[in-house]
N, C-alpha and C positions, 0 to 999 in steps of 0.2 A: 698788755693783756693782764687782767686781774686774775689772781690765783683763785681756784675754786676750793672753798672750804667744805669739809665733810660735815653733813648735817644729819638729822634724824630722818630725812626723807628717804623713801624707798628707792633703792638702786637695783639695777638688773642683776647684779651679783655682789657678794662681799668683796669689794675691790681691794681691801687691805691685804688680801691673801697673797697677792702677787706683786713683788717689788724687785727692783733691780739695783745692784750695787753700782756706785759710780766709780769704784776703784778698779779701773781697767787693768791695772797690773795684776790683779788676781785672776787666774784662769781656773776654769772648772771643766773637767773632761766631759761632763754631761750636757753643758750648755750647747744647744744646737744653733739654728739660724735665728738669732735674736738681736734686737737693737734697742737703744734707749733714745727717746726723742723728747726734747724739751718743749716748752709752750711757745717757743718761737719757730716750731717745726724744724728744728735742727738736730741732727744726729750727734749725740754725745758718746755713744758706744755702738760698736758693731762687732759681733762675734766673728771668729775666723771662718766658721762655716758659712755665715751670711756673705762675707766678702768673696769666698771661694765660689759659692753658688752663682754669684752675680758677676764674676770675673773682674772684680775691682780690688785695688789695694785699699787697706784700711784708711789711708789718708784721703782717698777719693770719696769716702763716705763720712767719716767722723769730721765734724766741723762744717759740713755742707748741709744745705736745706733739703727737705724732702723733694721739693720741686726740682732742685738741681740734680738729685740722684735719679728720680723717677720720671722727670719731665712734667711740664705744666698740665698736660691733659690728664695724666694719672693722678697728679696732686689734687686736682679738683675733686676726684672721687675719694681719695684717701683722706683728705682734709675733713670731710663730714664725719668720718668715723673717729678721727683723732679728736675732733671737737666734742664728740659724745664721751670719749674717754676722759678728756680734760674736765668734763662736767661731773666725773666721779663714777662712771659706769664701765663695766667690763663689756667689750664689744667683740663679737665673733662674726666672721663672714667668709664666704667662699666666692671667688670671682675670677674671671679671665682678665689678665692685664697684658697690654701690648707694649712692646719695646721696639724702638727704631731699629730696623734691620734684622729683627729676630721674629720667630714665630711666637704667637701669643702663648702665655703660660697660665695655668689655672692654680691659684693659691688658696690655701686655708690660712687665715690670719686671726690672731687674737691680740687685742689691745687691752692692757691692764693698767689702771692708774696707779701712780706712786704717790703716796701721801707723806709729807714731811711730818715731824713731831707736832707741829702746830695744827695739823689737820688739813693742810692745803695740798691740792694736787699740783705737783711741779713738773712731772714727767709722764710719758706713756711708755710702758714696757711692751715691746712688740715681738711676738713669736710668729714666724711665718714658715710655711711648709709648701714646697712645690709638689702638687699632686696631679700634674698634667697627665701622666700616664694612667693614673687611677681613673681620672675623669673620662679620658678617651675610651678606656676599656669598658667603663660603665655605660657610656653612650653607645658603644658598639653592641653591647648586650641588648640594650633597649631597642635597637634596630633589627634585632633578630637575624644576624648574619648566619650564613650556612656553616655547618660544622659546629653547631651550638655546644654539644657535649664536649667536643675536642677543645673548643675555646675555653670552656669552664675548667677543664682538667689542667690546661697548660698556662693559665693566666698567672701573671706575676703576683696578683693579689689573692687573698683567700676568698673562695666562693663556696657557698653551700645552699642547699634547698631543703625545705621542710614541707611536711603535709600541714593541713590546717590545724592540727593539734600541737604542732611544734616539734614533731619527731623528725630527726634527720633522714633525708632520702638521698642525699648526695653531699660529699665533701671533696674538694680537690686536693692535690698533693700539698699545696701551701698550708691549708688548714691542718693536715696531718702532721706536717713538719713543725709548724709553729706551736701547736698544742702539745705535742709529745705523745699523744694518744695514737695507738695503731688504728688503721682504718676500720678493722672489725669492731673496735670498741664502740663506734658510733651506731652500730646496728641496734635498733630498738631504743637508742638513747634520745633524750629530749633536750631542746635548747636550754632548759632551766637546770639541767644536770651540770652544766659548766658555769652558768652565771652565779656569781656570789650571792648568798641569801639576802643581803641588805639591798641588792639592786634588782631582785627578781620582779617585784611589783612594777617598777618603772619599765623594765624590758617587756614584761607581759602586756602592758598598755600599748606600747609601740607595735608589738607583734599582732595583737588583736585588731588594732586599727588597720594594719596592712591586710589582714585576712578579710576585713570588711570592704576592702577595695579602696581605702583612702590613700592619698599621697602623704607619706610620712617623711618628715625631714630627717636627714642623717643624724644619728645619735651615738653616744659613746657610753661604754660600760666596761667594768673590769671582770675578768674571768680567771678561773684556776686552770693552770696547765697541769700536765701529768705529774710533774715533780713538785706539786703544791706551790708553785711559784705564781705570783699574781701578775697578770698582764692586762693591758688595756687595748680595747678595740674601737675603731670608728666604723660604723656599719651603715650601709645604705640598703634598704629593702624595697622590693616591689612585688605586687601580686602576680602569681602565675595563673593565667586564665585558660579555660577550655570551654568553648561554646558560650562565652560570656560569663561563665561562673568561675569564681576563685577556687582553685583546687590546691594551691600551695603558695609558698613564699620563696622568692629568690633573694639571697643576701650577698653582698660584696663587702669584704672586711679588709680594713687597713690596720695593721698593727701599729699603734701609737704609743707603745710602751716607752720608747726612747724619748718621745716628746713629753710625756707625763713625768718621766724621771727628770727631764731637763727643767720643767716647771718647778718640781719639788726642790731640785738643786738650786734653782734660781731663788726661791724663797729662803732656803738655808743660807745662800750666799749673802742675800740682803740682810738677813738677821745677823750674820757674822759682821758685815760691814757696819750695821747700826751699833753693834756692841763695841767694835773698834772705835767708831766715831764718838760714842758716848763715854767710853772708858779712857779715851786718850787724855794724857795729862796736859796736852797743849790745848789752848783755846782755839777752836776751829769755827769758822763762820762762812756763810754763803750769802751773797746779796743778789738782788735782781739788777737790771740795767739802770735803775734809778737810785741804786745804792741802799734800798730797803733790805734789812736783814730778813732772809727767808728761812734760814736754818742755822742753828748754833748748837754746840754741844754743852754738856754739863760744866766742863772746865771753863768755857767762856762765861757762862752765867756766874760761876763762882768768882772768877777773876774780876768781872765788872760789877758784881753785886746786884744783878737783875734777877727777877723771877721770869720763868719762861713766858708767861702770859704778857709780860711787859715788853717783850721783844717785838710783838706784832705791830708793824708800822714804824718801828724805830729805824732811823737811818744810820748807817755806819759813820757818816761824817759827823754826827752828833756826839760821837765818842772821842773826837779829836780835840785837843786843846787849841791847835792852830789848824784851821780848815785848809790852809794852803798846803799843809803837809799831806792831807788826804788827796788833794788834786795832784800833787807831785807823785804820790804813790800810783794813782790811776794812770797818769801819763807814762810812767816807767813801764807799767804793765802793757799799755798800748804799744809803746815803742819797742820793747824787748820781748814781749810775750810771756814774761815772768818777772817776779821780784824776789830777791833773796836778801834777808837781813837789812830791810829798809828801816832806818831809825826814825821813830816818831814818838810824840808824847800823847798818850791817851788818858782819858779820865774815867773813873768809875762813876756809878750812879750817884754816889754821895759827893762827887767832885774831886776826890783824891786823884792826884796826877801821877801817872806811871810812865817811866821810860821803857819803851817796848821796841822789839824788832818784828817786822812783818815779812812773811813769805806769802806769795800769792800768784795765782794764774787766772787768766780770763775764761769766761764762758762765752762762746761765740754764738750769735744768732744768724738770722737770714743774711745771705751775701757776705758772711764772715764778720759781720759787725759784732762788737762786744755786747753781750746781753746780760752780763753780770760778772761777779768776781767770787772766787773762793780762796780762802787763805787761812793762815795760822798766825796768831799773835802770841809773842813770848815776852814776858816781863823781864827786864834786865835787873839782875840782882847787884846791889852795890857792895 
């Protein structure tokens, strides 16, 4: 599969904003249910939360294909979204997914492309959230079950109603608890009293569309809590009708602050990884399954005398004096699963020969086959 290079064409969102570190050893307390999938549809990373939520050990996810983890039927659905992501687009969707022997679950999923320094998409960063309870309660409200007011008050998710001008007419206990404002504070208050100024126009557009009786897709915005803390909400709204006329708006809110913090931490983690990668004194390289270099750091460029743009299309085997040594390195990786201090002779761009030691590990693709290599080259000093 060819890498997708970032171009000036319009994308659905600025995909470079969300990237994932490949350094699994680094843990981050904010990272929630997240995974990293390569272009062979194989998991290279899975967070502890993801593994726990799906009742799997990390080794049952990492190194396995999406089809192996989710099943062929689900993979056909997931693949089309991954392919959009690999084309350079951020993809978001909500959908029911069925698992053998389990009840279907409703997920909110975000796919974000990871671009390497050369501008190619090499991975999809996937954040998923099980919102089955939220969906069931939302559907239950739409069916108008008995005890409507009692249901609203005791729901696990935040529920509120407005008049057509946006004034609060009801908030349940979850809204009161999450916002930090006492219930009486909401009397006479408007939705836009809590929405942050920079997002009011967008929220107003969604609200007015609901008042017009339109079906509005769920949307997200940030708001201020009583302690001046910023929080984020995912909101679904529907018109309240009497005798066919819209008389108000019903909203169901899911607090997504933790998820947003996770995504922000994810970007910070990736930036940290990229700094460590670029600032390392060791020459680090990553290749695809055909041995083409897909990512190298500054130390690699300095050691071999290449410019970054010259790496595009360069094969790792072309840097070997004896190509049999390259094949021997690859065979040892295949046989042992890693290579440490493998002695080889490598050559710079100008032909200068270097005695080097290689450390490396494989990247695995579908069915566990090697899809590439990642490693470190160190020049031996005489």
